[in-house]
N, C-alpha and C positions, 0 to 999 in steps of 0.2 A: 212424044213431045215433053214428057215429064223429065226424063234424064237431061235433055238439052237445056231445059229451064234451070235446073239445079247447077249444071255445069257453068252456065253463063253468070248466074248469081254468085257462084264461088269465085269466078275470075274477077268480077267487079269488086268484090270485097277485098281480094288480094291487092288489086290496084289501089284501092282506097287506103289500105294499110301502108303501102309503100309511099303514097303521097303524104300521109300524116307523119310518118317517120322522117321523110325528107324535110318537111316543114319544121319539125322539132329540131332536127340537126342544124337547119339553117338558123334558127333562133338561138340555140344554145351555143353554137360555135363562137359567135362574137363575144359572148359573155366569158367563155373560157379564155379566149385570146386576150380580152381586156384585162382579166385578172392576172395575166402573166406578162403584160406589156412592159417593156423596158425601153428607155430612151438614153441618149447620150448628151453630154454637155461639152461643148467645144468653144474655142475662142482663141484669142491671141494676146500675148503679154508684151507690152511696149513700155519704153521709158517716157519721160515727159516730152521728149522731142518727136516721139512717134517711131523710134528705132526699135526693132525687134529685140527681145531679151530671151536668149536661149538658156536652158538649165534651171529655170524657175520651178520650184516645187508647188504644184497645184493640188490641193486636197479639198474634199467636201466631206462634211460631217453631218450625218442625219440626226435631227434634233431628238427624236423620241427614243432612239435606240443607241445613239452615239456610235454608229457604224461609220468608219472612215475609209474612203477610197481616194487614191492619189495618182498623179501622173506628173511627167516632167515636160516642160515646153521644149519644142524642137528648135533647130537652128533658125527657122523663120519666126520663132515665137509662138507658134500654134501649139495647142494642146487639145486632147480629147479624152474624156472619161466616159466609159461605156457601162452598160448594164445598171443604169440607175432607175429605181422605181419611183413613181410619182410621189413626191413628199416635199417637205421644206428642208433645206440644207443650209449649212454655213460654209461659204466658199472662202478659202484661205489660200493666199499666194505669198510665198517667201522666196527671197533671193538675197544673197549676201551683198551688202552695200546699199540696199533699198529698204524702205519702210514696208512692213507687212501689211498686206491688203486683206480686209475681211468684209464680207457682205452676205446678207441673208438672201437666198434665191429660192424660188418656188418652181419646181419641175412638175409639169402636168403630163397628160398622155401624149399631147402633141409635141413634136420636135421643136426645141427652142432655137432662136436665131443665134449665131455665133456671138460671143461676148468680146468686147475690146476693153482690156484692163490696162491702165497706165500706172506704173509704180513711180513713187517719188524717191529721190535720192535721200539716203540717211546720212547724217553728219558724222556718225560714228557707228562702228560695228558693235552690236550687242545681242545677247541671247534673248529671244522673244518667247515668252511663255504666256499662253492664253489662260489667265487666271484673274480672279477678282482680288484687288488689293483694297479691301474695304476699309482698312484703317485710314488710308488717305482720302477715301470717298465719304466717310461717315459724316463729315461736317459740311455745311453749305457755305461756309465763309472761310475757305482756305486762304484767301487773300486779306483777311482781317488785319487792320493796321496794328492791332495789339498783339498779333501772333508773332512769336519768335520760333524759328525753325533751325535746329542744329542737325546737320547731317554728319556722316562718318568722317568726311574730310575735315570739316570744321572742328570736330571734337578732338581729332588728332593734333590740331594746331593749338588748342587751348592748354593753358598751364594747369592740368589736373593733377593735384598732389595726391599721391598714394592711391590713384585710381578711384578717387571719390568723386564720381560724376554728379551725384545729387547736390553736392555743395556748390558746384559751378552752375548747375541748372537753377538753383535757388536764387541766383542773382537776377534772373529774369522774371521771378514771380512777384506778384503784388503782395506785400506783407499784410495789407488789410483784407485780402481776399482768401487767405489760407485758413483762418480760424485756429482754434486751440489744438486741433489734431494734426496740423501741418498740411502739406499739399496733398491733393488727391492724385494718385499715380495710377495710370491705366496702361497696362502692358499688353500689347496685341489685342486690345479691345476688352480685356478683363480687368476690372478695378482691383487694386491691391494697396497695401500700406507701405511697402518698402521697395526699394530698387536694388535688390541684391543680385545683380547680374555682372559678369565681366564686361568691362567697357568695350572690348572687342566684339561682343555679341550684340551691341546696340547699333542698329542701322540708322535711325533718325529719331529726333525728339521734337515734339511740338509743345509749346508752352502758351497757355491762355488762348487757345483757339476757340472762337465762337463761344464766349463764356455762358451765354444764356440759351444755348440750343437745347431743344427737348430730347436730342439724341443722347445726352449724357445724364447720368443719375444725379450728379451734384452740380449746380450752376456756380458761377463765380470765376474769379481770376486766379485761383490756386490749383489749376489742373495741369498735370504733365502727362502727355501721351507719348509712349515709347513704342517704337516698332523695332523688333529684333530682326536679325539677318537670317537668311535661309540659303539653301544650296541653289545650284543652277544646273541647267541641262548641258552645258558645254563639256567638252572632253578634258578640259584642264582641271587641275587640282590646285586650289588656292590655300595658302597657309602662311602663318607668321608666328614669330616668337619674340618676346620682349622681356627684358630683365633690367632691373635697376637696383642699386644698393646704396645705402647711406650709413656710415659708421662713425662713431665718436672718435675713433683713432685719428681721423683726418680733420677733426674740429679743433679750433683754437681754444685755449683754456681761458676761462674768465679770470681777469686779474684779481678779483676779490674772492675767488673760490680756491680751496686747497686742491680740488681735483675736478676732472671733467665728468659731467653727468653721462652715465652709460647710455648708449643709443646704438641700436643695430636694426635697421629697417630694410627689408628685402621684398621685392615685387617680382613675381614670375607670372607670365601670361602668354598664352598661345591659342591659336585657332586654326581650324582646318575645315575645308568644305569642297565639295565637288559632286560629280554625278555618280550614280550607281546604275549602270546599264543605261537604257534609253528612257525609262519611265519613272526613275526615282532619283533623288538627290539627298545629300546629307550636309549638315553643318554642326560643328562642335567648337566650344570655347571653354577654357579653364583658366582660373586665376588663383594664386596663393599670395597673400600679403601677410608678412610676419613683421610685427612691430615689437621688438625686444628692447624696451627702454626701462628707466627706473623712476620711481617716485621718491621724492625727497622728504624725509621725516625730520622735522625741526620742532621738538617738544621739550617741555621742562617737567621732570619728575622729581620725586623726593630724593633720589640719588644723584640728581644733577641733570644737566641738559643732555638730550639724546638727538644726535644728528646722524642720519644714515641714509644710504641709497638702497631702496627696496626694489628688487626686480619686479617689473610689471609687464608680463608677457601678454600679447594679444595676437590672435591669428584670424584671418578671414579667408576661408576657402569657398569658392563658388564654381559651379559646373553648369554648363548649358549645352544641350544637344537637341537636334531636330532632324527628323526624317520627313521627307516630302515625296509624295507619290501622285502621279498623274494617271488615273485609270483611263481617262479619255481627254480629248482636247478641251473639253468644257468643264472638267471636274478636277479639283485638286484637294488632296487629303494631307493633313499635317499631324505629326505626333511629336510633342515637345516635352522634354523632361529637364527640370532645373533643380539644383541642390545647392544648399549653402550651409556652412558650419562656421560658427564664430565663438571659439573658446577664449577665455581670459583668466588670468591669475593675479592674485593680490590686488584686486579692485577694491577701492576704498581706503587703501593705505596712503599715507603722505600727509604733510602738514602736521597738525597736532595728533593725528591718528597714528599710533604705534604700529609696527609691522604685524603684530598679532591681530589687528583689526582688518587685515586684508582677507578677502573671500574670493572664491571662484565663481565664475558666471559663464554662461554659454547659451547659444541658440542654434538650432539646426532646423532646416526646412526642406521638405520634399514637395514638388509641384509637378503634376502631370496634366497636360493639356492636349485634347484631341479636337481638331477642327476640320471643317469642310467648307470650301468655297466652290459654289456651283453657278455657272453661267447658264441662263435660260434665254437664248436669243429669241427675238431681237431686243427685248426691252427689260428683262428681269434678271436678277441675280439674288442668290441666297447664301447666307453665312451662318453656320452652326458651330458653336463653341461649347465644349464641355471641359470643365477644369476641376481637378481634385487637388486639394492642398492639405498637408499635414505638417504642423510645426510644433516645436517644443522649446520653451524658454525657461531657464532656471537661473537662480541667483542665490548664492550662499547655501548654508546648511542650518539645520535646527541647532540652536544654541544650547550648550550644556551648562553654561554658567552665566552670571550676570555681567553686564558691561559697566565700566566706570568712566564717567566723563567729568573732567575738571575744567571749568571754563578758563580759556586762555592759557591752558597748561598742557593737557594731554588727554587722550581717550585710549583706554586699555580694555583688555578682556576680549572675548570672542565677538565677532560682528553679530549683530542682532537682525541682519537682513536675511530673510529666507522666504523665497517665493518660487512657485512652480506654475507654469501656465501651458497647458496642452490644448491645441486647437485643431479641429478638422473642419473643412468646409467643402461644399459642393456648389459649383456655379454652372448653370445651364442657360444659355441665351441664344436666341435665333433672330436674325435680322434679315429683312427682305428689302431690296431696292427695286424701284421702278424708275426707269429713265425715260422721261417724256420728251415732248418737243421743246425746242428752243432752250435746251439746257436745264429744264425743270426736272426735279427729282422728287420722288416720294419714298420715304423711309418709314418702316414700321416693323415691330417685332415684340418680343417679350423676354423676360429674364426671371429665372428662379434661383434663389440663393438660400442656402441653409448652413448654419454654423453649429458646431458642438464644442463647448468650452468646458475644460476641467481645470479649475484654478485653485491653488492652495496658497495661503498667505500666513506664514508662521513668524512674522517679524516681531521682534521684541518679546518672544515667549520666555526667554531667559531672564528678562527684567533688566533695568538700567538704573544705576545709582548716579545722581548728578550732584556736584559740589560747585559752589560759587567761586571758590578760590583754592589754591594749593594749601594754604594754611588751614582752611576748614577740613580739607581731606586729611591732613596730617593729624588734626585733633580728633578725627574719627567721627 
């Protein structure tokens, strides 16, 4: 009886182990299957009348990893995207001639019902890029009655002499709101003191928009917001070339003058932009303005009157370039470089100032800007901008002899103007937008700005002798 008892006990234990293993397999299998479950998203694309739209590009972007899957609608307008893991997605549907459809959808373990999406007709064909244009969104009063907006088409129609855009924009500014330092200029969200860009690189300008908004550093009616152009995703390459010239050869002579004042002014400007593959684009613009005119000297010296035309050359070169990259449908990166150079000769000569009073001056500037616009569906967006600027301004040279000024007669000797100003700056700012219900928005962020200035002022180091009249100067 002893062996039979052990044999029965062993058989019971084996059956119990099989039962436990079977139960564990039953419990674990659904968990394994649940971790690997995938579902599909299906639906139909129609127009506003309910007719099927074939050939529409349907894509879904997973929010946390920016993974994109796409499909094309069939002849009956239906589409199916398979192998989707449960998560939140941004559904995007595009078709030429129709407005782009975007909606946030949540996909769970259970199969969703087929969607019905109706696209609205678009009035014109345009390249659609999913990116945040925070310059136009930064103010809450875009329709302010005091706001003046100048787009690219309007600026081409305005009589802008010598490509001086700021002089035209200044007509829209409030003189009482600018202050002693002039208007506050904001280029692509970064404050600056000058508008040294080719006019062909300017996309739009807003003047005096929401003067007292907390979104801007300086309140008031003296602010100019400039938005520059960028490339596009289309296959076409856009470009333009412009030139103009004005010369005194074609000018009529003044009846009271013995000769015509020399003048030769030339403007060359070009731009080019387009796509680089499917995920990047570029835009570039350049300008050269040469103003070769003369300053008229009309002075009285001990040897008699001095009347002369002194060549006064000025040149203004500017370059603007931008690279744009879309790592994903929700992320846009920009790299912008701007350069300007403004040399001048014989500045200060003319009138009572003899030609020897003329001096050279110049300014050149380098600016590199890196920025990122990131959409965080369904209600958030973030903009990060880093700007590095280096500029050098110079005027005259150290004087080696004194200057002589005789009132109402002449000014001779070397110019006593001598300044050097080297500046470097770093600007870092981050802005977050939250888009709430009923059009309400919340904007917050921070800015860090640092300057390094190296300035030298050696004006009048050579000394100046002044005389009340020509007779006193002759008497010594």
